[in-house]
C-alpha positions in Angstrom: 0.0 0.0 0.0 1.3 3.4 -0.9 1.8 5.8 2.0 0.0 9.1 1.3 2.2 12.1 0.9 1.2 15.2 2.8 2.2 18.5 1.2 3.0 21.1 3.7 2.3 24.6 2.5 4.4 27.4 4.0 2.1 30.1 5.1 3.2 33.6 4.3 3.3 34.5 8.0 5.0 31.4 9.4 8.5 32.6 10.6 9.8 29.1 10.9 8.9 28.2 7.3 11.9 26.7 5.5 12.3 29.6 3.1 12.0 32.2 5.8 13.9 30.9 8.9 17.7 30.7 9.7 19.1 27.4 10.8 22.3 26.1 12.5 23.6 22.7 13.7 25.7 22.5 16.9 27.5 19.4 18.1 27.3 18.1 21.7 30.1 20.6 22.7 28.3 23.6 21.3 30.5 24.0 18.2 28.9 25.1 14.9 28.9 22.3 12.4 26.1 23.6 10.1 25.1 27.1 9.0 22.4 28.2 6.5 22.5 31.1 4.0 19.5 32.6 5.8 21.6 32.5 9.1 24.4 34.4 7.3 21.9 37.0 6.0 20.3 37.4 9.4 23.4 37.6 11.6 26.1 38.6 9.2 28.5 35.7 9.7 29.7 33.8 6.6 29.9 30.0 6.7 33.7 29.8 6.7 33.9 32.1 9.7 31.6 30.1 12.0 32.2 26.4 11.2 34.0 24.6 14.0 33.8 27.5 16.4 31.9 27.4 19.7 28.7 29.3 19.2 29.1 30.9 22.6 32.3 32.7 21.6 30.8 34.8 18.8 27.0 34.6 19.2 26.6 35.4 22.9 27.2 38.9 24.3 28.8 38.7 27.8 25.8 40.7 29.1 23.5 37.9 28.0 25.5 35.0 29.1 23.4 34.0 32.1 20.1 34.1 30.2 21.6 32.1 27.3 23.1 29.5 29.6 19.7 29.1 31.4 18.1 28.4 28.1 20.9 25.9 27.1 20.4 24.1 30.4 16.7 23.8 29.9 17.2 22.5 26.3 19.6 19.8 27.5 17.3 18.8 30.2 14.2 18.6 28.1 15.7 17.6 24.8 14.5 20.7 23.1 13.5 24.3 23.8 11.6 27.2 22.3 11.9 30.8 23.2 13.4 34.2 22.5 17.1 34.9 23.2 19.4 37.8 22.4 22.1 37.0 19.8 25.2 39.1 18.9 25.3 40.3 15.3 28.6 40.3 13.4 28.5 44.1 13.5 28.5 44.0 17.4 24.8 44.8 17.8 22.3 42.5 19.6 19.4 40.8 17.8 16.4 39.2 19.4 15.7 35.8 17.9 12.9 33.4 18.4 14.6 29.9 18.5 13.5 26.4 18.3 16.1 23.8 19.4 15.8 20.1 19.2 18.3 17.2 19.8 19.2 15.1 16.8 21.0 11.7 16.9 23.4 11.0 14.1 24.0 7.5 12.6 27.3 7.1 14.6 25.5 7.9 17.9 26.8 11.4 18.2 24.3 14.0 19.5 23.7 17.2 17.7 21.3 20.2 18.1 19.2 21.6 15.3 18.4 25.3 15.9 15.9 27.1 13.8 15.6 30.9 14.3 13.6 33.9 13.1 13.4 37.6 14.2 11.8 37.8 17.6 9.0 40.2 16.4 7.9 37.8 13.7 7.8 34.9 16.1 5.9 36.8 18.7 3.3 37.9 16.0 3.0 34.4 14.8 2.5 33.1 18.3 -0.2 35.7 18.9 -2.0 34.7 15.7 -1.9 31.1 16.6 -3.2 31.9 20.1 -6.0 33.8 18.6 -6.9 31.1 16.2 -6.7 28.5 18.9 -8.9 30.7 21.1 -11.5 30.9 18.4 -11.8 27.1 18.4 -11.5 26.6 22.2 -12.8 29.7 24.1 -14.6 32.0 21.7 -18.3 32.6 22.5 -19.0 32.9 18.7 -19.5 29.7 16.6 -16.7 28.9 14.1 -16.7 26.3 11.4 -14.3 25.5 8.6 -15.5 23.8 5.4 -13.6 22.0 2.7 -14.1 23.1 -1.0 -16.9 20.5 -1.3 -18.6 22.1 1.8 -18.0 19.2 4.0 -17.1 20.2 7.6 -13.4 20.1 8.5 -13.6 21.6 12.0 -16.0 23.4 14.4 -15.5 25.0 17.8 -17.3 24.1 21.0 -20.0 26.8 20.6 -21.1 25.5 17.2 -20.9 21.9 18.4 -23.5 22.7 21.0 -25.9 23.6 18.2 -25.4 20.4 16.4 -25.6 18.2 19.5 -22.4 16.2 18.8 -18.9 16.2 20.3 -16.4 18.4 18.4 -14.4 15.5 17.1 -17.5 13.9 15.4 -18.2 16.9 13.1 -15.5 16.4 10.4 -17.1 14.9 7.3 -20.6 16.0 8.0 -22.5 18.6 6.0 -24.8 21.5 7.1 -27.9 19.6 6.0 -27.1 17.0 8.6 -28.0 19.5 11.3 -30.4 22.1 9.8 -33.7 21.5 8.2 -33.6 21.4 4.4 -34.6 25.0 3.4 -32.3 26.6 6.0 -29.4 24.3 5.1 -29.8 25.1 1.4 -29.6 28.8 2.2 -26.4 28.4 4.2 -24.8 26.2 1.5 -25.8 28.7 -1.3 -24.1 31.5 0.6 -20.9 29.5 1.3 -20.7 28.4 -2.3 -20.9 32.0 -3.4 -18.0 32.9 -1.1 -16.0 30.0 -2.6 -16.8 31.0 -6.1 -16.3 34.8 -5.9 -14.0 35.3 -2.9 -16.5 38.0 -1.7 -17.1 37.5 2.0 -20.5 37.3 3.8 -20.8 39.9 6.5 -23.4 39.7 9.3 -26.1 38.0 7.2 -29.1 37.0 9.3 -31.2 34.0 8.5 -33.3 31.3 10.2 -31.4 28.2 11.1 -33.9 25.7 12.5 -32.3 22.5 13.9 -33.4 19.0 12.8 -33.3 17.8 16.3 -35.5 20.7 17.5 -37.5 22.0 14.6 -40.0 23.8 16.8 -37.4 26.1 18.2 -37.1 29.5 16.5 -33.4 30.1 15.8 -31.9 33.1 13.9 -28.2 33.4 13.4 -25.9 36.0 12.0 -23.4 34.5 9.5 -20.1 35.8 8.3 -17.8 33.8 6.0 -14.6 34.2 4.1 -12.6 32.1 1.7 -9.4 30.3 3.0 -6.4 30.3 0.7 -2.7 29.2 1.1 0.4 31.2 0.2 0.1 30.3 -3.4 -3.6 31.3 -3.7 -4.9 27.7 -3.7 -8.4 27.6 -2.3 -8.5 25.4 0.9 -12.1 26.0 1.8 -14.3 28.5 3.6 -14.5 29.6 7.2 -17.8 30.7 8.8 -18.6 32.7 11.9 -22.0 31.9 13.5 -23.7 34.1 16.2 -27.0 33.3 17.8 -29.0 36.5 17.4 -32.5 35.1 18.1 -33.1 37.3 21.1 -32.0 40.4 19.2 -34.1 39.4 16.2 -37.1 38.9 18.3 -36.6 42.3 20.1 -36.2 44.0 16.7 -39.3 42.3 15.4 -41.3 43.3 18.4 -40.2 46.9 18.1 -41.1 46.8 14.4 -44.5 45.4 15.3 -45.0 48.1 17.9 -44.1 50.8 15.3 -46.5 49.1 12.8 -49.2 49.0 15.4 -48.8 52.7 16.1 -49.3 53.4 12.4 -52.1 50.9 11.7 -54.3 50.8 14.8 -56.7 53.7 15.2 -56.8 55.1 11.6 -60.5 55.6 11.8 -63.1 56.5 14.5 -64.9 53.2 13.9 -65.1 50.6 16.7 -65.3 47.6 14.4 -62.6 48.9 12.0 -60.2 49.5 15.0 -60.8 45.9 16.2 -60.0 44.7 12.7 -56.8 46.7 12.6 -55.7 45.2 15.9 -56.2 41.7 14.6 -54.4 42.5 11.3 -51.3 43.7 13.1 -51.1 40.6 15.3 -51.5 38.0 12.6 -49.3 36.3 11.4 -46.3 38.1 13.0 -47.3 37.4 16.6 -50.1 34.8 16.5 -51.7 32.4 14.1 -55.2 33.5 15.1 -56.7 36.5 16.9 -60.2 37.2 18.0 -61.4 40.6 19.4 -64.5 40.4 21.6 -66.2 43.6 22.8 -68.8 44.0 25.5 -72.2 44.6 24.1 -72.6 48.2 25.3 -69.2 49.1 23.6 -70.4 47.9 20.2 -73.4 50.3 20.5 -71.3 53.2 21.5 -72.5 53.1 25.1 -70.4 53.4 28.3 -69.5 49.9 29.6 -70.3 49.0 33.2 -67.5 49.1 35.7 -67.8 45.4 36.4 -67.3 43.6 33.1 -70.0 41.1 32.7 -72.7 40.0 30.3 -72.5 39.0 26.7 -69.7 39.9 24.3 -69.8 40.4 20.5 -67.1 39.2 18.2 -65.9 42.4 16.5 -62.9 40.9 14.6 -61.5 37.6 13.6 -58.3 37.0 11.7 -56.4 33.7 11.1 -53.7 32.1 8.9 -56.2 29.3 8.4 -58.3 29.5 5.2 -61.4 28.5 7.2 -61.1 29.7 10.8 -64.9 29.3 11.3 -64.4 25.5 11.8 -63.1 26.3 15.3 -64.0 30.0 15.9 -67.3 31.9 16.1 -67.8 34.4 13.2 -67.8 38.1 13.5 -71.0 39.6 14.8 -71.7 36.5 16.9 -72.8 37.2 20.5 -71.6 34.8 23.2 -71.0 34.3 26.9 -67.7 33.1 28.2 -67.9 30.2 30.7 -66.7 31.2 34.2 -63.7 28.9 34.0 -62.6 30.1 30.5 -59.4 32.2 30.4 -61.4 35.0 28.7 -63.8 35.2 31.7 -60.9 35.2 34.1 -59.2 38.0 32.1 -62.4 40.1 32.1 -63.1 39.5 35.8 -59.6 40.0 37.1 -58.7 42.7 34.6 -55.3 41.1 33.9 -53.8 39.1 31.1 -53.7 35.3 31.0 -50.8 33.4 29.5 -51.2 29.7 28.8 -47.9 28.8 27.1 -48.7 25.1 26.8 -52.4 24.0 26.5 -53.3 20.6 27.7 -55.7 18.1 26.2 -58.6 19.6 28.2 -61.0 21.7 26.3 -61.9 24.0 29.3 -59.7 26.8 27.9 -61.7 27.0 24.7 -64.9 29.1 25.1 -67.0 27.2 22.5 -68.9 24.0 22.3 -67.0 20.7 22.7 -67.0 19.9 19.0 -65.2 23.2 18.1 -62.7 22.7 21.0 -61.9 19.2 19.8 -61.3 20.4 16.2 -59.0 23.1 17.7 -56.9 20.4 19.4 -56.8 18.3 16.2 -55.6 21.4 14.4 -52.7 21.6 16.8 -53.6 24.7 18.9 -51.1 24.6 21.7 -50.6 28.1 23.1 -52.9 30.9 24.2 -52.7 34.5 25.4 -55.7 36.5 26.6 -55.3 40.3 27.1 -58.0 42.7 28.4 -58.9 45.9 26.5 -58.9 48.6 29.2 -59.3 52.4 28.7 -60.0 55.0 31.4 -60.2 52.2 33.9 -63.1 50.6 32.0 -62.9 47.1 30.5 -64.1 47.2 26.9 -63.5 43.6 25.9 -60.8 41.0 25.5 -58.3 39.9 22.9 -57.5 36.2 22.4 -54.3 35.1 20.6 -53.7 31.5 19.5 -50.8 29.5 18.0 -50.9 26.3 16.1 -48.8 26.7 13.0 -45.9 28.3 14.7 -44.4 25.6 17.0 -42.9 27.8 19.6 -45.2 28.6 22.6 -46.0 32.2 23.7 -43.6 33.6 26.3 -43.6 36.6 28.6 -42.1 38.9 26.0 -44.9 38.0 23.6 -47.4 38.8 26.4 -45.8 42.2 26.9 -46.1 42.9 23.2 -49.8 41.8 23.1 -50.5 44.1 26.1 -49.0 47.0 24.2 -51.2 46.2 21.2 -54.3 45.9 23.4 -53.5 49.1 25.3 -53.2 51.2 22.2 -56.3 49.6 20.6 -58.3 50.1 23.8 -57.7 53.8 23.7 -58.6 54.0 20.1 -61.7 51.8 20.5 -62.8 54.0 23.5 -62.4 57.1 21.4 -64.3 55.5 18.5 -67.0 54.4 21.0 -67.4 57.9 22.3 -67.4 59.3 18.8 -70.0 56.7 17.7 -72.2 57.8 20.6 -71.9 61.5 19.7 -72.3 60.7 16.0 -75.5 58.7 16.6 -76.8 61.6 18.7 -76.0 64.0 15.9 -77.6 61.7 13.3 -80.7 61.4 15.5 -80.9 65.2 15.6 -80.3 65.5 11.9 -83.0 62.8 11.1 -85.5 64.6 13.3 -84.9 67.9 11.5 -85.1 66.5 8.0 -88.4 65.8 6.3 -89.7 62.3 6.4 -91.8 60.9 3.6 -92.7 63.6 1.0 -96.4 63.7 0.4 -97.8 63.4 -3.1 -98.6 66.7 -4.8 -100.7 67.5 -7.9 -98.0 69.9 -9.2 -95.1 67.4 -9.4 -94.0 63.8 -8.9 -91.2 63.8 -6.4 -88.1 61.5 -5.7 -85.4 62.4 -3.2 -82.1 61.1 -1.7 -80.2 62.1 1.4 -76.9 60.5 1.9 -75.0 61.4 5.1 -71.2 61.8 4.9 -68.6 59.4 6.2 -68.8 59.3 10.0 -65.4 60.9 10.3 -66.6 64.1 8.6 -69.6 64.4 11.0 -73.2 65.1 10.2 -73.8 67.9 7.8 -76.3 70.7 7.4 -77.7 69.8 4.0 -81.5 69.7 3.7 -84.4 69.5 1.2 -88.0 70.3 1.3 -91.2 70.0 -0.7 -93.7 72.6 0.6 -97.3 72.8 -0.7 -98.4 76.4 -1.4 -101.7 78.0 -2.2 -103.2 77.6 -5.7 -101.8 74.0 -6.0 -98.3 75.5 -6.3 -95.4 73.8 -4.8 -92.1 75.1 -3.4 -88.9 73.0 -3.9 -86.0 73.8 -1.6 -82.5 72.5 -1.3 -79.9 74.1 1.1 -76.5 73.5 2.6 -75.2 74.9 5.9 -71.4 75.5 6.1 -69.5 72.9 8.2 -70.3 69.7 9.9 -71.4 68.5 13.3 -74.3 69.1 15.7 -73.9 72.9 15.2 -74.5 72.5 11.4 -77.5 70.2 11.9 -79.1 72.6 14.5 -78.6 75.5 12.2 -80.1 73.6 9.3 -83.2 72.9 11.5 -83.6 76.6 12.2 -83.3 77.5 8.6 -85.7 74.8 7.5 -88.3 76.0 10.0 -87.8 79.6 8.8 -88.2 78.5 5.1 -91.5 76.8 6.0 -92.7 80.0 7.8 -91.7 82.2 4.9 -93.2 79.8 2.4 -96.5 79.8 4.2 -96.5 83.6 3.9 -96.4 83.1 0.1 -93.4 85.3 -0.4 -91.6 85.3 -3.8 -88.3 83.2 -3.9 -86.0 86.3 -3.8 -87.8 87.7 -0.8 -87.6 84.3 1.0 -83.9 84.3 0.5 -83.6 87.9 1.7 -85.4 87.0 4.9 -83.2 83.9 5.3 -80.1 86.0 4.8 -81.2 88.3 7.7 -81.8 85.3 9.9 -78.4 83.8 9.2 -76.8 87.2 9.9 -78.6 87.4 13.3 -77.5 83.8 14.1 -73.9 84.8 13.4 -74.3 87.9 15.6 -75.6 85.6 18.5 -72.4 83.6 18.1 -70.0 86.5 18.5 -69.8 86.4 22.4 -69.0 82.7 22.3 -66.6 82.8 19.3 -63.4 82.3 21.4 -64.9 79.1 22.8 -66.4 77.8 19.5 -65.0 78.8 16.2 -68.3 78.2 14.3 -68.9 80.1 11.1 -72.6 80.4 10.3 -73.3 80.5 6.6 -75.4 78.6 4.1 -76.4 78.3 0.5 -79.9 77.7 -0.8 -82.0 77.2 -3.9 -85.7 78.0 -3.7 -88.1 77.2 -6.6 -91.9 77.7 -6.8 -93.7 75.8 -9.6 -97.3 76.6 -10.6 -99.1 73.6 -12.4 -101.7 76.0 -13.8 -99.4 78.4 -15.6 -96.5 75.9 -16.0 -94.2 78.6 -14.7 -91.3 78.0 -12.3 -89.8 80.9 -10.4 -86.3 80.3 -8.9 -83.7 82.2 -6.9 -80.5 81.0 -5.4 -78.1 82.1 -2.7 -74.6 80.9 -3.7 -76.0 77.4 -4.6 -75.3 75.3 -7.7 -78.0 75.9 -10.4 -80.6 73.2 -10.9 -80.7 70.8 -13.8 -83.7 71.1 -16.1 -84.5 68.1 -18.3 -87.0 68.5 -21.1 -89.4 65.7 -21.9 -87.2 64.7 -24.9 -84.1 64.3 -22.6 -82.3 67.5 -23.2 -80.4 68.7 -20.1 -79.7 72.4 -19.3 -78.4 74.3 -16.3 -80.3 77.6 -16.4 -78.1 80.6 -15.9 -79.7 81.9 -12.7 -78.3 84.9 -10.9 -75.9 83.3 -8.4 -76.7 85.5 -5.5 -74.4 85.7 -2.4 -74.4 82.9 0.2 -76.7 83.4 3.1 -75.0 85.3 5.9 -73.1 87.9 4.0 -75.9 90.4 4.4 -77.0 93.5 2.5 -76.8 92.1 -1.0 -79.9 91.6 -3.2 -81.2 88.3 -4.6 -82.9 88.0 -8.0 -85.6 85.6 -9.2 -85.8 84.0 -12.6 -89.0 82.6 -14.2 -89.0 79.6 -16.5 -91.8 78.0 -18.4 -91.7 74.3 -18.2 -93.3 71.8 -20.5 -95.4 69.1 -18.9 -93.2 66.2 -17.8 -90.1 68.3 -17.5 -87.6 67.2 -14.9 -86.2 69.6 -12.3 -83.2 68.3 -10.3 -82.0 70.3 -7.2 -78.9 69.1 -5.4 -76.2 70.2 -3.0 -72.5 70.6 -4.0 -71.6 67.2 -2.3 -73.2 65.5 -5.3 -71.2 67.1 -8.0 -67.9 67.6 -6.0 -67.8 64.2 -4.4 -64.9 62.7 -6.4 -62.3 65.3 -7.3 -63.9 68.5 -6.1 -64.3 69.9 -9.6 -67.8 71.3 -9.9 -67.8 71.6 -13.7 -66.7 68.0 -14.1 -69.3 66.8 -11.6 -72.1 68.8 -13.4 -70.9 67.3 -16.7 -71.4 63.8 -15.2 -74.8 64.8 -13.9 -75.8 66.1 -17.4 -74.8 62.7 -18.9 -76.8 60.7 -16.4 -80.0 62.8 -16.7 -80.0 62.9 -20.5 -81.6 60.4 -22.7 -85.0 58.6 -22.6 -87.3 59.1 -19.7 -87.1 56.8 -16.7 -89.0 56.5 -13.5 -87.9 59.1 -10.9 -86.6 56.4 -8.5 -84.6 54.8 -11.4 -83.2 58.3 -12.2 -82.3 59.0 -8.6 -80.5 55.6 -8.4 -78.6 56.2 -11.6 -77.4 59.6 -10.3 -76.3 58.1 -7.0 -74.4 55.3 -8.7 -72.7 57.5 -11.2 -71.7 60.4 -9.1 -71.2 59.2 -5.5 -68.5 57.0 -4.0 -69.4 54.4 -1.4 -69.2 56.9 1.4 -69.2 60.5 0.3 -67.0 63.0 2.2 -69.8 65.5 2.4 -73.6 65.2 2.9 -75.6 65.0 -0.3 -79.2 66.1 -0.8 -80.9 65.4 -4.1 -84.5 66.4 -5.0 -86.0 65.4 -8.4 -89.4 66.7 -9.5 -91.3 65.8 -12.7 -93.7 68.6 -13.4 -97.5 68.1 -13.9 -99.9 70.5 -15.6 -103.5 70.9 -14.3 -106.0 70.1 -17.0 -107.7 73.2 -18.5 -111.2 72.0 -17.7 -110.3 72.1 -14.0 -109.6 75.8 -14.0 -112.0 78.7 -14.6 -110.9 82.3 -14.8 -112.8 85.6 -15.2 -111.8 89.2 -15.2 -114.4 91.8 -13.9 -114.4 95.6 -13.7 -114.3 97.1 -10.2 -118.0 97.9 -10.1 -120.7 97.5 -7.5 -122.2 94.7 -9.7 -119.0 92.7 -9.6 -120.1 90.6 -6.6 -123.4 89.6 -8.2 -121.7 88.7 -11.5 -119.1 86.6 -9.6 -121.8 84.7 -7.8 -123.6 83.9 -11.0 -120.4 82.7 -12.7 -119.5 80.6 -9.7 -122.9 78.9 -9.5 -122.8 78.1 -13.2 -119.3 76.6 -13.1 -120.0 74.5 -10.0 -123.1 73.1 -11.7 -120.9 72.2 -14.7 -118.4 70.4 -12.3 -121.2 68.7 -10.4 -120.5 70.5 -7.2 -124.0 71.9 -6.5 -123.8 70.8 -2.8 -121.2 73.4 -2.0 -122.6 76.1 -4.3 -124.2 78.2 -1.5 -121.0 78.2 0.6 -118.8 79.0 -2.4 -121.1 81.8 -3.5 -120.8 83.4 -0.1 -117.0 83.1 -0.1 -116.7 84.5 -3.6 -119.1 87.4 -2.8 -117.2 88.5 0.2 -113.8 88.3 -1.5 -114.9 90.2 -4.6 -116.7 92.8 -2.4 -113.4 93.4 -0.5 -111.5 93.8 -3.8 -114.1 96.3 -5.1 -114.2 98.3 -1.9 -110.5 98.4 -0.9 -108.6 97.5 -4.1 -108.2 99.2 -7.4 -108.4 98.2 -11.0 -110.0 95.1 -12.5 -110.8 92.1 -10.3 -109.7 88.6 -11.3 -111.7 85.6 -10.1 -110.3 82.1 -10.5 -111.7 78.7 -9.5 -109.5 75.6 -9.3 -110.9 72.1 -8.9 -108.6 69.4 -7.6 -108.7 67.5 -4.3 -110.2 70.7 -3.0 -112.0 73.7 -4.5 -109.8 76.8 -4.5 -111.3 80.3 -4.9 -108.9 83.1 -5.8 -109.7 86.8 -6.1 -106.9 89.1 -7.3 -106.7 92.9 -7.5 -104.1 95.5 -8.0 -103.9 96.7 -4.4 -101.0 95.7 -2.1 -103.0 96.4 1.0 -103.3 93.3 3.1 -106.8 92.5 4.5 -107.1 91.6 8.2 -109.7 89.5 9.8 -111.3 90.9 12.9 -114.4 90.2 15.0 -117.0 93.0 14.3 -118.9 94.6 17.1 -122.7 94.4 17.1 -123.0 98.1 16.2 -120.6 97.7 13.2 -122.2 97.7 9.7 -119.2 95.8 8.1 -116.1 93.9 9.1 -117.5 90.4 9.1 -116.5 89.3 5.5 -113.2 87.7 6.1 -114.4 86.3 9.4 -117.2 84.5 7.6 -114.7 83.3 4.9 -112.5 81.9 7.6 -115.4 80.1 9.2 -116.6 78.5 5.9 -113.2 77.7 4.3 -110.7 75.0 5.4 -107.8 77.4 4.8 -107.5 80.9 3.5 -104.7 83.4 3.0 -103.1 86.2 1.0 -100.2 86.1 -1.4 -98.6 89.1 -3.1 -97.6 89.5 -6.7 -95.7 92.2 -8.4 -99.0 93.7 -9.6 -101.0 93.4 -6.4 -102.3 90.6 -4.3 -104.5 87.5 -4.3 -106.8 86.3 -1.6 -107.5 82.6 -1.7 -109.7 80.1 0.2 -109.9 76.3 0.0 -112.8 74.0 0.6 -112.5 70.2 0.8 -114.2 68.1 -1.8 -115.7 64.7 -0.9 -116.9 63.8 -4.4 -114.8 61.8 -6.9 -112.6 64.0 -9.1 
């Protein structure tokens, strides 16, 4: 068998390498019998000058004799010696040399000494390097491994041996895959191979390194590696430094999760959304499944009781499992925790519960036995339960589970979960209080807005009111459909500046004022003028409290009055978007109405515009939230509204739905009011009009015309009452008015009598004394009519009276 030959490479820093060291041979009497070229170069003595001479005579300075002789004695005693001694140079100077001496027996039995020397500083450096290298393998707290070019292990130190679970001497020949699970071992080998191929080192590269013998344990290491080469550049392998940084990695991960929680939890003032954000932060980085259960009062925005009890509602559920409902109750489910459940203990004792290792009992699972058994089959093995506490009140409980991650929860995980819960509890409590306030504001807003709009003979009506996103607060938008005398109808849309209860309350006051002014039958421009004065007074009332409440009072409004007899629509606006008018054939126009200033500026006039509308025309009134919902561009929004309203006629509900779908996002940022009216025209046979001169015979003629018309309509049963009403109204016009008198009868669900004259003097009803000859006319009218009133026109006034009809129209 051939004996393998081992080639010894001389490292570039080995001072005793053959090509670097000086050597000499001494006989047993200390005479020089051998001298190398390197010795001559190092000490200056040529070979012919030293051969046969005692080394002590020319190499030892008298001052160093004692030290040298002590070294010689030790060498003779031990058969060899290593150390540093001073040697005299040929020039007379002294040189420190590191020397290795060893006894050598010649063939004739003579004893000789082989001495190998190198400069002392090189020897000391080399010894230091060797001590450091040896320390890395024997005493270093950092793992060290050396791999051959085929990535088989050559040597490891004790630290790394503890990871693998084998004695140090058993590692050579093994591979990384023998100790780490496949994926992690492949990552290590890929990195080491890259170092071998490129020579580029790895520096502090972190990666998971789960052990085959303990795959459930989380282990993260920091790897550094460099290629090992000999003096000629031949690749000998790769060295790797391994440091366990699991604790540091976990601390960094927890800090990162805390930062993420700060950014992600509490982005809205919505209780359920905040609960979802808590669950989303915790899964999968902390737990495999998280459930957030809130006490029932909290979900309704109410204050929870001091002693947490009663049912809870599941506000959020998140899991790495594709079907968590196999073991967990769904969101929205209401439940009670059994008294011995960890959740019940957590709520009662107001402290977290940590169950790092769950047993086979199902008592810890607050569900029926079947779900609990499925949870055990899934592998649920660790549980944390943390209370949600804010302002000293328990709001609910958070349950965190693990089954996919094999390591159990520990105290650091519990601390992190408490941080999550603490932040979420504050946000949930804020959201709860906001919800309560928002619900109160919504209730106020709903109470101030109209309910169902009654049918009206002048127009078919559809409407929408869409409140803004909860974070914006309730708004001050409103709409109204107000019946007026003469079968006319007022259509109103308004928008109070700002949001919140203040805006809703201001809207209620303005809406009440609009009803009052509408009942006075004022023209649209005068209605807006009175509203402007009201808003100005409201703003003045706020002045003393302005430092405490920076509330600006202002509003916009569009007021339109449509008459189904004349088909005329009179409109005025105060800083409000113009209405959309759609003709029966689908053409859309935005009339160029005088804009008018917003309500509250004061002192500026408003103007009315009159339009004649064909029967079946569409009139769309809206607030700016409709056309500015997406990008805030009114022109673009009005363009979209034009496109939606144009085209073939649809039902009003279908039209309103189409407008909502096309122009509004899921939750608009501002309140939106939309009012759509399709005009109707009263049939000509239901209206009778006569003009009479202001003469004493006017009343008699009016009675005759009225009797004849009622007979034609088949209303003889109310002829006497109607004649009396008409007679009194025409007599008043003749006595106190001027110019011709106009009599108009309108038959619909009621009979309307209208008498117009050119006087602007308002009549007043009074109770006449027994001695008065007159003054009883309007009193009688009021007694016989269901309603009566006066409205003013630009040419005079009209007094009207209504009587109910019981016959079929």
